[in-house]
C-alpha positions in Angstrom: -97.1 22.6 -106.0 -96.5 26.5 -106.2 -95.4 28.4 -103.3 -98.7 30.4 -103.2 -100.7 27.1 -103.2 -98.3 25.7 -100.2 -98.7 29.1 -98.2 -102.9 28.8 -98.6 -102.5 25.2 -97.5 -100.3 26.2 -94.2 -102.7 29.1 -93.6 -105.7 26.9 -94.3 -104.4 24.4 -91.7 -103.7 27.1 -89.0 -107.1 28.6 -89.3 -108.7 25.2 -89.4 -106.7 24.2 -86.1 -107.8 27.5 -84.6 -111.4 26.6 -85.2 -111.4 22.8 -84.0 -109.5 24.1 -81.0 -112.2 26.6 -80.1 -115.0 24.2 -80.8 -113.5 21.8 -78.6 -112.9 24.2 -75.8 -116.7 24.7 -75.7 -117.4 21.4 -75.3 -115.0 21.1 -72.4 -115.1 24.3 -70.6 -117.7 25.0 -67.7 -119.5 28.4 -67.6 -120.5 30.9 -70.3 -117.5 33.0 -69.4 -114.9 30.5 -70.2 -116.6 29.4 -73.2 -116.9 33.2 -74.5 -113.2 33.3 -73.9 -112.8 30.2 -76.0 -114.5 31.8 -79.0 -112.1 34.8 -79.2 -109.5 32.5 -81.2 -112.0 31.4 -83.5 -113.3 34.7 -84.2 -110.0 36.7 -84.3 -107.8 34.2 -85.9 -109.5 31.2 -87.3 -111.9 32.5 -89.6 -109.6 35.4 -91.0 -106.8 32.9 -91.7 -109.0 30.9 -93.5 -110.4 33.4 -95.7 -106.6 34.8 -96.0 -105.8 31.1 -97.3 -108.5 31.1 -99.8 -107.4 34.9 -101.0 -104.1 33.5 -101.4 -104.9 30.6 -103.4 -107.2 32.3 -105.7 -104.7 34.8 -106.4 -104.7 38.7 -107.3 -107.9 40.2 -108.3 -111.6 41.0 -107.1 -112.1 37.6 -105.6 -109.2 37.9 -103.3 -110.5 41.4 -102.0 -113.8 40.2 -101.5 -112.4 37.3 -99.3 -110.2 39.6 -97.4 -112.8 42.2 -96.6 -114.9 39.1 -95.4 -112.1 38.0 -93.1 -111.8 41.4 -91.7 -115.9 41.5 -91.1 -115.7 38.2 -89.4 -112.8 39.1 -87.1 -114.4 42.5 -86.2 -117.9 40.9 -86.3 -116.9 38.0 -83.9 -115.3 40.4 -81.4 -118.4 42.4 -81.2 -120.8 39.6 -81.1 -118.8 38.2 -78.1 -118.9 41.3 -76.0 -122.8 41.6 -76.9 -123.3 37.9 -75.5 -121.0 38.6 -72.6 -123.1 41.8 -71.7 -126.4 39.9 -72.1 -124.9 37.3 -69.6 -124.0 39.6 -67.1 -127.5 41.2 -67.2 -129.3 37.8 -67.2 -127.2 36.8 -63.9 -128.1 39.9 -62.4 -131.9 39.2 -62.8 -131.5 35.9 -61.4 -129.8 37.0 -58.1 -132.5 39.3 -57.2 
């Protein structure tokens, strides 16, 4: 096993753990705001770590660059999506209060 492969396994394990913990938190936590808060580690940490692990395992080249771009887009897109869902939830709660 090479150092690169070992590093990829460590990154993959960390990313998978972050995703699994976020999924568990979605099941356990009550309320939409706590659930949205639990999704942040999955979006910002889990998916990019998995993409980084795949890029490290692939080695230098175009495929690794594409994987890194995908990881970056997942991190940014997940954060934007979380904010959009939170705003929609706030607006929906305001409508039901009236």
